[in-house]
C-alpha positions as CSV (number, residue, x, y, z in Angstrom):
1,L,35.4,11.4,8.7
2,N,37.4,12.3,11.8
3,P,36.8,11.7,16.2
4,E,34.4,15.0,15.8
5,D,32.7,14.7,12.8
6,K,32.1,11.4,14.1
7,R,30.8,12.4,17.3
8,K,28.8,14.8,15.4
9,L,26.5,12.9,13.3
10,E,25.9,10.4,15.9
11,P,22.5,12.2,16.8
12,I,21.5,12.1,14.0
13,V,22.0,9.1,12.8
14,A,20.6,7.7,16.1
15,A,17.2,9.8,15.9
16,R,17.1,8.2,12.4
17,R,17.3,5.0,13.8
18,E,14.8,6.0,16.3
19,I,12.3,7.2,13.3
20,G,12.5,3.5,11.2
21,K,11.8,1.4,14.7
22,I,8.8,4.1,15.0
23,D,8.0,3.0,11.6
24,T,8.4,-0.9,11.8
25,Q,6.1,-0.2,14.8
26,I,3.6,2.2,12.6
27,D,3.4,-0.7,9.5
28,G,3.4,-3.5,12.4
29,L,-0.4,-1.9,13.4
30,R,-1.5,-1.3,10.4
31,R,-1.1,-5.0,9.4
32,R,-2.9,-5.6,11.9
33,E,-5.3,-3.1,11.5
34,E,-5.8,-4.5,7.4
35,T,-6.5,-7.9,9.3
36,L,-9.0,-6.6,11.7
37,N,-10.9,-4.8,9.1
38,R,-11.2,-7.5,6.8
39,R,-12.7,-9.4,9.6
40,I,-15.3,-7.2,10.3
41,S,-16.0,-6.7,6.7
42,Q,-16.6,-10.4,6.8
43,H,-19.1,-10.1,10.6
44,R,-21.1,-8.1,9.2
45,R,-21.6,-9.1,5.7
46,N,-22.5,-12.4,8.1
47,L,-24.6,-10.3,10.3
48,E,-26.5,-9.6,7.4
49,R,-27.3,-12.7,6.4
50,L,-28.1,-13.6,9.5
51,E,-30.6,-10.7,10.0
52,E,-33.3,-13.0,7.3
53,M,-33.4,-15.7,8.9
54,K,-35.5,-17.2,11.9
55,G,-34.8,-19.1,14.8
56,L,-33.4,-19.3,17.6
57,E,-29.8,-20.7,16.4
58,A,-30.3,-17.7,14.0
59,D,-30.7,-15.3,17.0
60,R,-27.9,-16.7,19.0
61,M,-25.8,-16.4,16.2
62,R,-27.0,-13.1,15.3
63,R,-26.1,-11.4,19.0
64,E,-22.3,-13.3,18.9
65,R,-21.8,-11.7,15.7
66,A,-22.8,-8.7,16.7
67,R,-20.7,-8.8,20.0
68,M,-17.7,-9.7,18.2
69,L,-18.4,-7.1,15.6
70,E,-18.6,-4.8,18.6
71,Q,-15.0,-5.9,20.2
72,F,-13.9,-6.2,16.8
73,T,-15.0,-2.4,16.4
74,Q,-13.7,-1.7,19.4
75,E,-9.8,-3.1,19.0
76,G,-9.7,-1.3,15.9
77,D,-10.4,2.4,17.6
78,E,-7.4,1.1,20.0
79,L,-5.0,0.3,17.0
80,A,-5.8,4.3,14.9
81,R,-5.5,5.5,18.1
82,E,-1.9,4.6,18.7
83,I,-0.8,4.6,14.5
84,L,-2.3,8.3,14.9
85,K,0.3,9.0,18.2
86,L,3.2,7.4,17.2
87,E,2.4,8.8,13.8
88,E,2.4,12.3,15.5
89,T,5.7,11.3,17.5
90,R,7.2,10.3,13.9
91,E,6.9,13.9,12.9
92,Q,8.1,15.7,15.5
93,K,11.3,13.3,15.4
94,V,11.4,14.2,11.4
95,I,11.4,17.9,12.5
96,L,14.3,17.9,15.0
97,L,16.4,15.5,12.5
98,E,16.0,18.2,9.8
99,D,16.8,20.4,12.8
100,Q,20.3,19.1,13.2
101,L,20.6,18.5,9.6
102,E,20.6,22.2,9.4
103,Q,23.1,22.9,11.3
104,L,25.3,20.4,10.7
105,S,28.9,21.5,9.5
106,I,31.1,19.1,8.3
107,E,34.6,20.4,6.8
108,P,36.6,18.1,4.3
109,T,39.4,17.0,6.6
110,K,43.0,18.1,4.5
111,K,45.2,15.8,3.8
112,P,49.0,16.2,4.8
C-alpha cells in the first residue's frame, strides 16, 4: 500500500481495535456475571433449605444469606447495566466503522 492508502486505513484499523477492546471488556463482565449468577442460585437454594429449619442459628444464617443475596443481586444489576452501556457503545462504533468502510476507496497501484 502506498502512504496515502495507509493513511486512509488508519482510522478504520483504530476503530476496529476499539471495538475489539470493548468486546474483551464485555466478555470479562459476562464471565463475572455468570459466576455471580451461580452464587445467587446457590444462596437461593441455601435460603430455601434454611426456611424449613428452626432455631436461632437457622435464623442468623437466613438473615446472613438474605443479606448476601441482596448484595449479589445489586452487583448483578450493576454488571448488567455496565454490559448494556458497553454494548450500546460498541454498536455505535460498529455503525461508524461501517460508514468509514463504505467511504473507503483504495485504487490498485500501478507498477512501473
